[in-house]
Steps between C-alpha positions, in 0.01 A plus 500: 500500500775457756787538245706817537399774267773587235626838399696609207871565524732653235434430145162353590613200685272352760623530858329299784461620840758247621755647247422849612548413869823321416638806317394727782646270767829461311521873436450588868763244605745631250425856584573427865828307406596800287518717806786301645757593245357857487570541871846331456588729215377807700697391816820442302465830323448692827771308689769534231403829341554331163226718337596833670685612185204420275358857493377713217529378146728200591244357747225551238694319225598202730130478628341517155755258336470246774123513546417471125774242455347282776149562379605385147664198651194411711281524191715256325515244781151541647390155377783312667641449846790733409231778498471481882880533539512806273210651680676458845814645348305793379350569843846484659608769244192715586590477874848614423360790307268586784773501760623851415163642587477280811838626617390858463174441689672285765741797549207709637425507875180303456619309203404150610152622579471645153597170339259307710220748414571472127497122528174505697341741247601277219350184674181691562471600135564131391235370734244754384556442131508116551155525665369743234613260223260230632200750528523701178311317229584725206789457260780729577728427201383834345645681806848337440562700181455834687703381789785406260486859352524637863795276581682630195432859626635417836806330363579795270439748782724298734780493242484870454491562865822301547673788338276780632493374857175673609353381830155631396509309172620195685208514736249548216653206309491282815127572561414429135708173521312378813165568318589344167676194634222439757267486205734283306513269801109464483500445129776229528326325783169514324652347188651209715171439680310510173732254326647755260857427610603137502875539559586544867856641426370796290217546745751525782715748310199728443384498869869540609564801289180666629586432861857613454389825346242566772757428783761714343262789441360483848864497631583801291193698624564416857865592482412828334241575776747410768822652367699475832843353476679358804 
């Protein structure tokens, strides 16, 4: 009677509570570690201006090629130690890509406050979703399909707006992204706590991408609402 109750992971494999806790613990540790290369990449990008020229179509091509290339490499190496190194390289790349937006926001009079507000807002969303994932009992996998469609709509809209350059459209897309990726965060956390995800590298990638998009979208919204340059 004192044995831990099992749950079922992918492909019907039984996952014990110890295994679930191990995956969750390793995921949180790796997620925290992934923030180090992200911050480093963002700092290098802001300090050197290396991404300043990556605007419009060129920036879009570099970002999509790099992001999907890294995600493919992570998927291929997720069952080996090399997967961690590829993941950390990916988060460094994402930090670099974020640096152009950060530099623009930091160029505002209250830029530092806006960055910290976006960071704090992202942390609050994470804490709320992490708590909800332990409270909600129903299966959320059906919601993931609709969220994927929402993410595709957001991506297509963002690509189009790269060439249109509409601040209103950018604000709408950012609000949608915060909602969709907050829900994605809940679904992914719920999957981990239920034992549906047994690979901590892929679990970390899922959480990282949601947090990255939430932070970026909050930063865009705050920047649009402020709009004051030094």
